[in-house]
matplotlib code that plots the C-alpha trace (Angstrom):
import matplotlib.pyplot as plt

x = [-9.3, -5.5, -2.6, -0.6, -1.9, 1.1, -0.6, 2.6, 1.1, 3.6, 0.6, 1.7, 0.5, 2.6, 0.8, 2.2, -0.1, 0.9, -1.2, 0.1, -2.6, -2.0, -1.8, 0.9, -1.1, -0.1, -1.3, 0.6, -0.1, 1.5, 0.8, 2.8, 3.7, 2.9, -0.4, 0.5, -0.1, 1.6, -0.6, 0.8, -1.6, 1.2, -0.4, 0.9, 3.7, 5.1, 3.2, 2.0, -1.3, -0.9, 1.0, 0.0, 1.2, -1.4, 0.3, -2.9, -3.4, -5.5, -3.6]
y = [5.4, 4.5, 4.2, 1.4, -1.1, -3.8, -7.5, -9.5, -12.4, -14.7, -17.2, -17.1, -13.8, -10.9, -8.9, -5.9, -3.9, -0.8, 1.9, 4.0, 6.6, 8.5, 11.7, 10.8, 10.3, 6.5, 4.4, 1.8, -0.9, -3.7, -6.9, -8.7, -12.2, -10.7, -9.2, -5.5, -3.4, -0.8, 2.0, 4.9, 7.1, 9.8, 13.5, 13.7, 16.7, 14.2, 15.7, 12.0, 12.3, 9.1, 7.2, 3.7, 1.0, -0.7, -3.8, -4.0, -7.8, -9.8, -9.5]
z = [-12.6, -15.3, -13.9, -13.4, -10.8, -9.0, -6.5, -5.8, -3.2, -2.0, -0.6, 2.9, 4.5, 2.7, -0.3, -1.8, -3.2, -4.7, -7.2, -9.6, -10.9, -14.6, -12.3, -10.4, -7.0, -5.9, -2.6, -1.2, 0.6, 2.2, 4.4, 6.4, 7.1, 10.8, 10.7, 9.6, 7.4, 6.1, 3.8, 2.8, 0.0, -2.0, -3.9, -7.0, -5.7, -3.0, -0.5, 1.6, 3.0, 4.4, 6.2, 8.9, 10.2, 12.0, 14.4, 15.8, 13.3, 16.0, 19.0]

ax = plt.figure().add_subplot(projection="3d")
ax.plot(x, y, z, "-o")
ax.set_aspect("equal")
plt.show()
């Protein structure tokens, strides 16, 4: 889908993936050094339709 896609990886466990779609919707996924993952989806009207933090990182 058209839009901007951003990926950053520090090669030590931090991965930031942000997607900004042409329609105005956004999807954000951040993986942190401790293994936790945050996922957020935001519709084009600004409504957050998903906001999750998974702190269960294999323990």
